[in-house]
N, C-alpha and C positions, 0 to 999 in steps of 0.2 A: 604349505602354510600352517602354522601352525594354533590350533584352537582359538587361542587366546587371541596372535593377530587378525584370524579369520574374525573375530568378536567384534575387536576395536574398528575393524573396515566396516562392517556392517552399521556399527554406531553413527560412524562417522557419515556416511553415504545415508542414513536416515536422516539424522542431524541437517544435511547439507538439503536435502530436498524438501524438509520441513520449511527452512527461511526460504522456499522459493516457491510461488504460486503461478509460477510459469511466463508465458506468453499469450497476450490478449490481443485484438484486432481492438481501431477506433471505432466507435460507437457499441462497442461490447461493454456488457454491465459485467462487473467481476467484484469477488469480494477476497478482500485481504485480512490476513491475521496478524497480531502483534509480531515485530522482525519480519516478515515475508515483504518479498518484492517481487514485483511482474515487469513486465518489458513490454510495452505496445509495438506490436509489429509496424515497422516502419516510418517511424517515428524519431526514432532517436529517445525515446523517453523512456526512463527506469524508477518505479516509484516502488519507495519503501515504507510500510506503514511504522512510525515509531510510538504510536499509541494513541487512544480515544479518550475520550472525556465529553464533557458539556460546558456550557456557561449558563448565566442568568439575564435575562430581561429585567428592568425595573421593576415590573409590573408580577415578578414571580414566576415567570413562563420559564422555561429553560430552552437550550437549541442544542443539538447534538455539534463535536468539535471534534478532527482529527487530526493529528500530527504527523506531516508528511515529512521523508525527504527525497525531492526528486531532481535526478541528473538530466541534464538536456544539452547537446554538443559540447561534453566534458565538465559542465558547471555543474556542482551539486547546491540546491538552494533547501533549506529547511523552512516550513512554513505549518503553521495552524490554521486550517481552513474550516470554515464555518457554511459553507457554500459551494462557491467556485476558486479556482485558480487561472491565471492564465499564464502558459507556459509555450515561448514561440506562436507557431501558428494554431493551438490547441487551446482548449479548455478541460480541464479535469474539474467533476462534478461531485460532489458528497449527496450521494442518495441515502445512505442511511448507517448507523452506529448503532452497535452491539456492545453495550460497556460490560454487560456480562461475559459475553464470551471474547472481548478485547477484538473485533472486527469489524469491519465498515466495508460498505459496498460504494464502489466507485463506478466512472464511465469518463472516459477520453472522449472529446468531440472535437473536430474541427471547426476555426472559427468562422 
């Protein structure tokens, strides 16, 4: 294998791994970076972080937001959540957003 081909393969593998956060268990707290995907074991749920931000209340306080692409039973739904969302028999809860790092912390629980 040529050096150029080996370098290209190494680069592709690094990019593939960086886009996947891996597998987590129900009730496990986990962090996702922008563009990363996680699979929740035993649920059929796949979550991809599309972005983070914040919204504003009328009184000037702000609240965190996360844009997610959630796949469940073959259907993908995109949603902006500020607290939680229901997917089948599960609830995805937004615990924290870090806009400087483009990450969020989530937990999936059974309803």
